[in-house]
The first five atom37 places (N, CA, C, CB, O) and aatype in JSON, in Angstrom:
{
  "aatype": [12, 1, 1, 0, 10, 10, 10, 0, 0, 10, 10, 10, 14, 17, 15, 0, 15, 19, 0, 14, 0, 1, 0, 1, 14, 3, 0, 0, 15, 10, 6, 0, 0, 1, 1, 13, 10, 4, 14, 8, 7, 7, 12, 14, 19, 1, 7, 5, 7, 7, 1, 4, 1, 0, 19, 0, 7, 6, 7, 14, 0, 1, 7, 17, 3, 1, 7, 10, 14, 14, 14, 0, 8, 1, 5, 0, 14, 4, 14, 14, 7, 16, 8, 0, 0, 6, 0, 10, 0, 1, 14, 6, 0, 19, 1, 4, 10, 14, 3],
  "atom_mask": [
    [1, 1, 1, 1, 1],
    [1, 1, 1, 1, 1],
    [1, 1, 1, 1, 1],
    [1, 1, 1, 1, 1],
    [1, 1, 1, 1, 1],
    [1, 1, 1, 1, 1],
    [1, 1, 1, 1, 1],
    [1, 1, 1, 1, 1],
    [1, 1, 1, 1, 1],
    [1, 1, 1, 1, 1],
    [1, 1, 1, 1, 1],
    [1, 1, 1, 1, 1],
    [1, 1, 1, 1, 1],
    [1, 1, 1, 1, 1],
    [1, 1, 1, 1, 1],
    [1, 1, 1, 1, 1],
    [1, 1, 1, 1, 1],
    [1, 1, 1, 1, 1],
    [1, 1, 1, 1, 1],
    [1, 1, 1, 1, 1],
    [1, 1, 1, 1, 1],
    [1, 1, 1, 1, 1],
    [1, 1, 1, 1, 1],
    [1, 1, 1, 1, 1],
    [1, 1, 1, 1, 1],
    [1, 1, 1, 1, 1],
    [1, 1, 1, 1, 1],
    [1, 1, 1, 1, 1],
    [1, 1, 1, 1, 1],
    [1, 1, 1, 1, 1],
    [1, 1, 1, 1, 1],
    [1, 1, 1, 1, 1],
    [1, 1, 1, 1, 1],
    [1, 1, 1, 1, 1],
    [1, 1, 1, 1, 1],
    [1, 1, 1, 1, 1],
    [1, 1, 1, 1, 1],
    [1, 1, 1, 1, 1],
    [1, 1, 1, 1, 1],
    [1, 1, 1, 1, 1],
    [1, 1, 1, 0, 1],
    [1, 1, 1, 0, 1],
    [1, 1, 1, 1, 1],
    [1, 1, 1, 1, 1],
    [1, 1, 1, 1, 1],
    [1, 1, 1, 1, 1],
    [1, 1, 1, 0, 1],
    [1, 1, 1, 1, 1],
    [1, 1, 1, 0, 1],
    [1, 1, 1, 0, 1],
    [1, 1, 1, 1, 1],
    [1, 1, 1, 1, 1],
    [1, 1, 1, 1, 1],
    [1, 1, 1, 1, 1],
    [1, 1, 1, 1, 1],
    [1, 1, 1, 1, 1],
    [1, 1, 1, 0, 1],
    [1, 1, 1, 1, 1],
    [1, 1, 1, 0, 1],
    [1, 1, 1, 1, 1],
    [1, 1, 1, 1, 1],
    [1, 1, 1, 1, 1],
    [1, 1, 1, 0, 1],
    [1, 1, 1, 1, 1],
    [1, 1, 1, 1, 1],
    [1, 1, 1, 1, 1],
    [1, 1, 1, 0, 1],
    [1, 1, 1, 1, 1],
    [1, 1, 1, 1, 1],
    [1, 1, 1, 1, 1],
    [1, 1, 1, 1, 1],
    [1, 1, 1, 1, 1],
    [1, 1, 1, 1, 1],
    [1, 1, 1, 1, 1],
    [1, 1, 1, 1, 1],
    [1, 1, 1, 1, 1],
    [1, 1, 1, 1, 1],
    [1, 1, 1, 1, 1],
    [1, 1, 1, 1, 1],
    [1, 1, 1, 1, 1],
    [1, 1, 1, 0, 1],
    [1, 1, 1, 1, 1],
    [1, 1, 1, 1, 1],
    [1, 1, 1, 1, 1],
    [1, 1, 1, 1, 1],
    [1, 1, 1, 1, 1],
    [1, 1, 1, 1, 1],
    [1, 1, 1, 1, 1],
    [1, 1, 1, 1, 1],
    [1, 1, 1, 1, 1],
    [1, 1, 1, 1, 1],
    [1, 1, 1, 1, 1],
    [1, 1, 1, 1, 1],
    [1, 1, 1, 1, 1],
    [1, 1, 1, 1, 1],
    [1, 1, 1, 1, 1],
    [1, 1, 1, 1, 1],
    [1, 1, 1, 1, 1],
    [1, 1, 1, 1, 1]
  ],
  "atom_positions": [
    [[-19.39, 53.74, -43.19], [-18.34, 53.67, -42.19], [-18.94, 53.33, -40.82], [-17.56, 54.99, -42.14], [-18.4, 52.53, -40.06]],
    [[-20.07, 53.97, -40.53], [-20.7, 53.75, -39.25], [-21.18, 52.3, -39.1], [-21.86, 54.7, -39.08], [-21.07, 51.71, -38.03]],
    [[-21.7, 51.74, -40.18], [-22.16, 50.34, -40.16], [-20.98, 49.39, -39.94], [-22.88, 49.99, -41.48], [-21.11, 48.41, -39.21]],
    [[-19.86, 49.67, -40.54], [-18.68, 48.82, -40.38], [-18.2, 48.83, -38.94], [-17.56, 49.29, -41.32], [-17.83, 47.78, -38.41]],
    [[-18.19, 49.98, -38.3], [-17.78, 50.07, -36.9], [-18.76, 49.34, -35.99], [-17.66, 51.53, -36.47], [-18.36, 48.65, -35.05]],
    [[-20.04, 49.49, -36.28], [-21.06, 48.8, -35.49], [-20.93, 47.28, -35.65], [-22.46, 49.26, -35.9], [-21.03, 46.53, -34.68]],
    [[-20.73, 46.85, -36.86], [-20.55, 45.42, -37.13], [-19.3, 44.89, -36.45], [-20.49, 45.16, -38.64], [-19.33, 43.8, -35.87]],
    [[-18.21, 45.63, -36.5], [-16.96, 45.21, -35.85], [-17.15, 45.16, -34.33], [-15.81, 46.17, -36.21], [-16.63, 44.26, -33.68]],
    [[-17.89, 46.12, -33.77], [-18.12, 46.15, -32.34], [-18.96, 44.96, -31.9], [-18.8, 47.46, -31.93], [-18.75, 44.43, -30.81]],
    [[-19.89, 44.52, -32.71], [-20.72, 43.38, -32.37], [-19.96, 42.06, -32.5], [-21.96, 43.35, -33.26], [-20.17, 41.15, -31.7]],
    [[-19.11, 41.95, -33.47], [-18.39, 40.7, -33.73], [-17.15, 40.53, -32.87], [-18.01, 40.63, -35.17], [-16.75, 39.39, -32.63]],
    [[-16.54, 41.57, -32.42], [-15.29, 41.48, -31.68], [-15.44, 40.7, -30.38], [-14.77, 42.86, -31.39], [-14.65, 39.78, -30.16]],
    [[-16.4, 41.01, -29.48], [-16.5, 40.22, -28.24], [-16.86, 38.76, -28.51], [-17.55, 40.84, -27.32], [-16.4, 37.88, -27.78]],
    [[-17.65, 38.49, -29.51], [-18.04, 37.12, -29.81], [-16.85, 36.31, -30.28], [-19.14, 37.1, -30.87], [-16.67, 35.17, -29.85]],
    [[-16.04, 36.87, -31.15], [-14.91, 36.11, -31.69], [-13.84, 35.88, -30.64], [-14.31, 36.83, -32.89], [-13.11, 34.9, -30.73]],
    [[-13.73, 36.76, -29.64], [-12.72, 36.58, -28.59], [-13.13, 35.47, -27.63], [-12.51, 37.89, -27.82], [-12.26, 34.84, -27.02]],
    [[-14.43, 35.2, -27.49], [-14.87, 34.19, -26.54], [-14.92, 32.79, -27.15], [-16.22, 34.55, -26.0], [-15.13, 31.82, -26.42]],
    [[-14.75, 32.65, -28.42], [-14.8, 31.35, -29.07], [-13.51, 30.6, -28.76], [-15.0, 31.49, -30.62], [-12.41, 31.12, -28.97]],
    [[-13.64, 29.38, -28.26], [-12.48, 28.57, -27.92], [-11.85, 28.01, -29.19], [-12.86, 27.43, -26.95], [-12.55, 27.69, -30.15]],
    [[-10.54, 27.89, -29.2], [-9.89, 27.31, -30.38], [-10.22, 25.82, -30.49], [-8.36, 27.52, -30.31], [-10.53, 25.17, -29.49]],
    [[-10.14, 25.3, -31.68], [-10.44, 23.88, -31.91], [-9.42, 23.03, -31.16], [-10.42, 23.54, -33.42], [-8.23, 23.34, -31.13]],
    [[-9.91, 21.95, -30.55], [-9.02, 21.06, -29.8], [-8.26, 20.14, -30.75], [-9.82, 20.22, -28.78], [-8.81, 19.64, -31.73]],
    [[-7.0, 19.95, -30.44], [-6.2, 19.01, -31.22], [-6.47, 17.6, -30.71], [-4.68, 19.37, -31.14], [-6.69, 17.41, -29.51]],
    [[-6.44, 16.63, -31.58], [-6.63, 15.23, -31.17], [-5.41, 14.77, -30.39], [-6.88, 14.32, -32.4], [-4.28, 15.09, -30.75]],
    [[-5.62, 14.0, -29.3], [-4.47, 13.51, -28.52], [-3.67, 12.5, -29.34], [-4.94, 12.86, -27.19], [-4.23, 11.77, -30.17]],
    [[-2.38, 12.47, -29.11], [-1.53, 11.53, -29.85], [-1.64, 10.13, -29.23], [-0.05, 12.01, -29.86], [-2.26, 9.95, -28.19]],
    [[-1.04, 9.16, -29.88], [-1.14, 7.76, -29.46], [-0.55, 7.54, -28.07], [-0.44, 6.84, -30.47], [-1.09, 6.75, -27.29]],
    [[0.53, 8.23, -27.74], [1.15, 8.07, -26.43], [0.22, 8.56, -25.32], [2.5, 8.82, -26.37], [0.14, 7.95, -24.26]],
    [[-0.48, 9.67, -25.56], [-1.42, 10.19, -24.56], [-2.59, 9.25, -24.37], [-1.93, 11.57, -24.97], [-3.04, 9.03, -23.24]],
    [[-3.1, 8.68, -25.45], [-4.21, 7.72, -25.35], [-3.79, 6.47, -24.58], [-4.72, 7.34, -26.74], [-4.56, 5.95, -23.77]],
    [[-2.58, 5.99, -24.84], [-2.1, 4.8, -24.15], [-1.89, 5.08, -22.66], [-0.79, 4.31, -24.78], [-2.2, 4.23, -21.82]],
    [[-1.38, 6.26, -22.33], [-1.2, 6.63, -20.92], [-2.55, 6.71, -20.21], [-0.45, 7.97, -20.8], [-2.67, 6.27, -19.07]],
    [[-3.55, 7.27, -20.87], [-4.89, 7.35, -20.28], [-5.48, 5.96, -20.1], [-5.81, 8.21, -21.16], [-6.12, 5.69, -19.08]],
    [[-5.29, 5.08, -21.07], [-5.8, 3.7, -20.96], [-5.15, 2.97, -19.8], [-5.56, 2.93, -22.27], [-5.83, 2.27, -19.05]],
    [[-3.83, 3.13, -19.64], [-3.14, 2.47, -18.53], [-3.59, 3.02, -17.18], [-1.62, 2.63, -18.67], [-3.66, 2.28, -16.2]],
    [[-3.9, 4.32, -17.12], [-4.37, 4.92, -15.88], [-5.78, 4.42, -15.54], [-4.38, 6.46, -16.0], [-6.05, 4.1, -14.38]],
    [[-6.66, 4.35, -16.53], [-8.04, 3.93, -16.29], [-8.16, 2.44, -16.06], [-8.91, 4.34, -17.45], [-9.01, 2.01, -15.27]],
    [[-7.34, 1.63, -16.71], [-7.39, 0.17, -16.59], [-6.0, -0.35, -16.25], [-7.93, -0.5, -17.9], [-5.31, -0.86, -17.13]],
    [[-5.56, -0.23, -14.99], [-4.19, -0.62, -14.65], [-3.93, -2.12, -14.76], [-3.88, -0.17, -13.25], [-2.77, -2.53, -14.84]],
    [[-4.97, -2.94, -14.75], [-4.79, -4.39, -14.84], [-5.0, -4.91, -16.26], [-5.75, -5.08, -13.9], [-5.15, -6.12, -16.45]],
    [[-5.0, -4.03, -17.23], [-5.17, -4.43, -18.62], [-6.6, -4.23, -19.08], [0.0, 0.0, 0.0], [-7.5, -3.98, -18.27]],
    [[-6.8, -4.35, -20.38], [-8.13, -4.18, -20.94], [-8.32, -2.79, -21.51], [0.0, 0.0, 0.0], [-7.38, -2.0, -21.58]],
    [[-9.55, -2.51, -21.89], [-9.9, -1.23, -22.49], [-11.06, -0.62, -21.71], [-10.27, -1.39, -23.99], [-11.97, -1.35, -21.3]],
    [[-11.06, 0.71, -21.49], [-12.19, 1.34, -20.8], [-13.49, 1.17, -21.58], [-11.9, 2.82, -20.57], [-13.49, 1.2, -22.81]],
    [[-14.58, 0.98, -20.86], [-15.9, 0.84, -21.47], [-16.56, 2.21, -21.45], [-16.78, -0.23, -20.72], [-16.74, 2.8, -20.38]],
    [[-16.93, 2.72, -22.62], [-17.54, 4.05, -22.74], [-18.9, 4.07, -22.04], [-17.68, 4.46, -24.22], [-19.72, 3.18, -22.26]],
    [[-19.12, 5.07, -21.22], [-20.4, 5.24, -20.56], [-20.54, 4.47, -19.25], [0.0, 0.0, 0.0], [-21.55, 4.62, -18.57]],
    [[-19.55, 3.66, -18.89], [-19.59, 2.91, -17.64], [-18.3, 3.2, -16.9], [-19.77, 1.37, -17.9], [-17.33, 2.44, -16.98]],
    [[-18.28, 4.29, -16.17], [-17.07, 4.72, -15.48], [-16.52, 3.65, -14.56], [0.0, 0.0, 0.0], [-17.26, 3.04, -13.79]],
    [[-15.23, 3.42, -14.64], [-14.58, 2.44, -13.78], [-14.63, 1.02, -14.3], [0.0, 0.0, 0.0], [-14.12, 0.12, -13.64]],
    [[-15.24, 0.79, -15.46], [-15.33, -0.57, -16.0], [-14.33, -0.74, -17.13], [-16.76, -0.86, -16.5], [-14.15, 0.16, -17.96]],
    [[-13.68, -1.88, -17.17], [-12.72, -2.18, -18.22], [-13.11, -3.49, -18.89], [-11.27, -2.26, -17.67], [-13.48, -4.45, -18.21]],
    [[-13.03, -3.52, -20.19], [-13.34, -4.72, -20.96], [-12.03, -5.47, -21.18], [-14.03, -4.37, -22.33], [-11.04, -4.89, -21.63]],
    [[-12.03, -6.76, -20.86], [-10.83, -7.57, -21.04], [-10.54, -7.77, -22.52], [-10.99, -8.93, -20.34], [-11.45, -7.92, -23.33]],
    [[-9.28, -7.77, -22.85], [-8.84, -8.04, -24.21], [-8.45, -9.51, -24.26], [-7.65, -7.1, -24.64], [-7.75, -9.99, -23.38]],
    [[-8.89, -10.22, -25.28], [-8.64, -11.66, -25.39], [-7.15, -11.96, -25.31], [-9.22, -12.21, -26.69], [-6.34, -11.35, -26.01]],
    [[-6.81, -12.92, -24.45], [-5.42, -13.36, -24.34], [-4.53, -12.42, -23.56], [0.0, 0.0, 0.0], [-3.31, -12.6, -23.56]],
    [[-5.1, -11.44, -22.89], [-4.29, -10.48, -22.16], [-4.66, -10.52, -20.69], [-4.48, -9.06, -22.72], [-5.8, -10.81, -20.34]],
    [[-3.72, -10.24, -19.84], [-4.0, -10.12, -18.42], [-3.16, -11.08, -17.6], [0.0, 0.0, 0.0], [-2.77, -12.14, -18.07]],
    [[-2.88, -10.69, -16.35], [-2.03, -11.51, -15.5], [-2.73, -12.75, -14.96], [-1.52, -10.69, -14.35], [-2.05, -13.68, -14.53]],
    [[-4.07, -12.8, -14.98], [-4.78, -13.94, -14.41], [-4.79, -15.15, -15.35], [-6.21, -13.54, -14.09], [-5.03, -16.27, -14.91]],
    [[-4.52, -14.93, -16.61], [-4.54, -16.02, -17.57], [-3.38, -16.98, -17.3], [-4.48, -15.48, -19.01], [-2.23, -16.56, -17.27]],
    [[-3.68, -18.25, -17.1], [-2.66, -19.27, -16.88], [-2.12, -19.3, -15.46], [0.0, 0.0, 0.0], [-1.03, -19.84, -15.24]],
    [[-2.84, -18.75, -14.5], [-2.34, -18.71, -13.13], [-2.19, -20.11, -12.54], [-3.27, -17.88, -12.25], [-1.39, -20.3, -11.62]],
    [[-2.94, -21.09, -13.05], [-2.89, -22.44, -12.49], [-1.89, -23.35, -13.21], [-4.26, -23.06, -12.55], [-1.83, -24.55, -12.92]],
    [[-1.12, -22.8, -14.12], [-0.14, -23.61, -14.84], [0.91, -24.16, -13.86], [0.54, -22.76, -15.94], [1.47, -23.4, -13.07]],
    [[1.16, -25.45, -13.9], [2.15, -26.07, -13.04], [1.58, -26.64, -11.75], [0.0, 0.0, 0.0], [2.31, -27.3, -11.01]],
    [[0.31, -26.4, -11.45], [-0.31, -26.96, -10.25], [-0.85, -28.36, -10.55], [-1.44, -26.04, -9.73], [-1.22, -28.64, -11.69]],
    [[-0.89, -29.23, -9.55], [-1.47, -30.57, -9.79], [-2.97, -30.44, -10.05], [-1.21, -31.51, -8.58], [-3.59, -29.47, -9.62]],
    [[-3.56, -31.41, -10.75], [-5.01, -31.34, -11.02], [-5.79, -31.45, -9.71], [-5.43, -32.47, -12.0], [-5.28, -32.02, -8.74]],
    [[-7.01, -30.93, -9.66], [-7.8, -30.97, -8.43], [-8.19, -32.4, -8.07], [-9.06, -30.12, -8.58], [-8.48, -33.21, -8.95]],
    [[-8.19, -32.71, -6.77], [-8.52, -34.05, -6.28], [-10.02, -34.17, -5.99], [-7.71, -34.38, -5.01], [-10.52, -35.28, -5.88]],
    [[-10.73, -33.07, -5.86], [-12.16, -33.04, -5.58], [-12.5, -33.76, -4.28], [-12.93, -33.67, -6.72], [-13.51, -34.47, -4.2]],
    [[-11.68, -33.58, -3.27], [-11.95, -34.13, -1.94], [-11.35, -33.18, -0.91], [-11.36, -35.58, -1.79], [-10.46, -32.39, -1.21]],
    [[-11.86, -33.29, 0.32], [-11.4, -32.43, 1.4], [-9.99, -32.82, 1.8], [-12.35, -32.5, 2.6], [-9.72, -34.0, 2.04]],
    [[-9.11, -31.87, 1.87], [-7.74, -32.11, 2.35], [-7.78, -32.15, 3.87], [-6.74, -31.01, 1.82], [-8.64, -31.51, 4.48]],
    [[-6.86, -32.88, 4.49], [-6.85, -32.91, 5.96], [-6.47, -31.54, 6.52], [-5.87, -33.98, 6.47], [-5.74, -30.77, 5.89]],
    [[-6.97, -31.25, 7.7], [-6.65, -29.98, 8.34], [-5.19, -29.97, 8.78], [-7.58, -29.72, 9.55], [-4.68, -31.0, 9.22]],
    [[-4.51, -28.84, 8.67], [-3.11, -28.77, 9.08], [-2.97, -28.88, 10.6], [-2.47, -27.46, 8.6], [-3.95, -28.71, 11.33]],
    [[-1.77, -29.17, 11.08], [-1.55, -29.27, 12.53], [-1.93, -27.96, 13.23], [-0.08, -29.64, 12.84], [-1.68, -26.87, 12.71]],
    [[-2.51, -28.07, 14.41], [-2.93, -26.9, 15.17], [-4.35, -26.47, 14.87], [0.0, 0.0, 0.0], [-4.82, -25.46, 15.41]],
    [[-5.05, -27.21, 14.0], [-6.44, -26.89, 13.67], [-7.28, -28.15, 13.78], [-6.56, -26.27, 12.26], [-6.75, -29.26, 13.82]],
    [[-8.59, -27.97, 13.82], [-9.5, -29.11, 13.83], [-10.64, -28.85, 12.84], [-10.06, -29.37, 15.26], [-10.97, -27.7, 12.55]],
    [[-11.23, -29.92, 12.33], [-12.33, -29.8, 11.36], [-13.61, -29.43, 12.09], [-12.51, -31.12, 10.57], [-13.92, -29.99, 13.14]],
    [[-14.35, -28.49, 11.53], [-15.64, -28.07, 12.1], [-16.6, -27.83, 10.95], [-15.49, -26.79, 13.0], [-16.22, -27.38, 9.87]],
    [[-17.87, -28.15, 11.22], [-18.91, -27.94, 10.22], [-19.17, -26.43, 10.06], [-20.22, -28.69, 10.61], [-19.25, -25.7, 11.04]],
    [[-19.29, -25.99, 8.81], [-19.57, -24.58, 8.56], [-20.99, -24.27, 8.98], [-19.35, -24.23, 7.07], [-21.88, -25.1, 8.82]],
    [[-21.22, -23.07, 9.51], [-22.55, -22.72, 10.0], [-23.57, -22.62, 8.88], [-22.5, -21.42, 10.76], [-24.67, -23.16, 9.0]],
    [[-23.25, -21.95, 7.82], [-24.22, -21.71, 6.76], [-24.33, -22.89, 5.79], [-23.84, -20.47, 6.0], [-25.35, -23.04, 5.12]],
    [[-23.29, -23.7, 5.73], [-23.3, -24.83, 4.78], [-22.86, -26.1, 5.5], [-22.37, -24.55, 3.56], [-21.67, -26.32, 5.7]],
    [[-23.81, -26.93, 5.88], [-23.45, -28.14, 6.64], [-22.58, -29.13, 5.86], [-24.71, -28.85, 7.09], [-21.87, -29.93, 6.46]],
    [[-22.62, -29.07, 4.53], [-21.8, -30.0, 3.74], [-20.35, -29.56, 3.66], [-22.37, -30.14, 2.33], [-19.49, -30.33, 3.21]],
    [[-20.05, -28.33, 4.08], [-18.69, -27.81, 4.01], [-18.0, -27.97, 5.37], [-18.7, -26.32, 3.58], [-18.62, -27.87, 6.42]],
    [[-16.71, -28.23, 5.3], [-15.91, -28.4, 6.51], [-14.86, -27.29, 6.53], [-15.24, -29.84, 6.56], [-14.19, -27.04, 5.52]],
    [[-14.71, -26.63, 7.67], [-13.72, -25.58, 7.84], [-12.68, -26.04, 8.85], [-14.38, -24.25, 8.3], [-12.99, -26.79, 9.77]],
    [[-11.47, -25.6, 8.67], [-10.4, -25.91, 9.62], [-10.25, -24.71, 10.55], [-9.05, -26.23, 8.89], [-9.86, -23.62, 10.13]],
    [[-10.56, -24.91, 11.83], [-10.49, -23.84, 12.84], [-9.32, -24.09, 13.77], [-11.81, -23.76, 13.65], [-8.95, -25.24, 14.01]],
    [[-8.73, -23.02, 14.29], [-7.62, -23.19, 15.24], [-8.08, -23.93, 16.5], [-7.01, -21.82, 15.62], [-9.22, -23.8, 16.92]],
    [[-7.17, -24.69, 17.07], [-7.47, -25.44, 18.31], [-7.59, -24.5, 19.49], [-6.38, -26.48, 18.6], [-7.84, -24.95, 20.61]]
  ]
}
C-alpha cells in the first residue's frame, strides 16, 4: 500500500504538467495563414521568414502588359514643361527634367 501511494505521489505532478497532444489545423486555418503570410499570392518558404515562393500561373503581375503597344526601343520626346538632360551616372541615358 505504501509503495502504491509513493508511486502515485511521484506520477501525479508529472502527468498534470504534460501538455495534451495538439490537433492538426484544418484546411481553412492553413489557407488563412497562407493568405496572411503571402498576401500577394504564392506559398511561404519554410526556414526563410517573410519569403514566398510564386506558384506557376498565379499572381496579379502576370500579363500586366497585355494590350500595350510593343516597345519602340527609342527615347520618347520629353513632355511639355520639361527639357532633356543627360543623366549624371549614365551619360547614355536622357532624363526629362522640369523647366
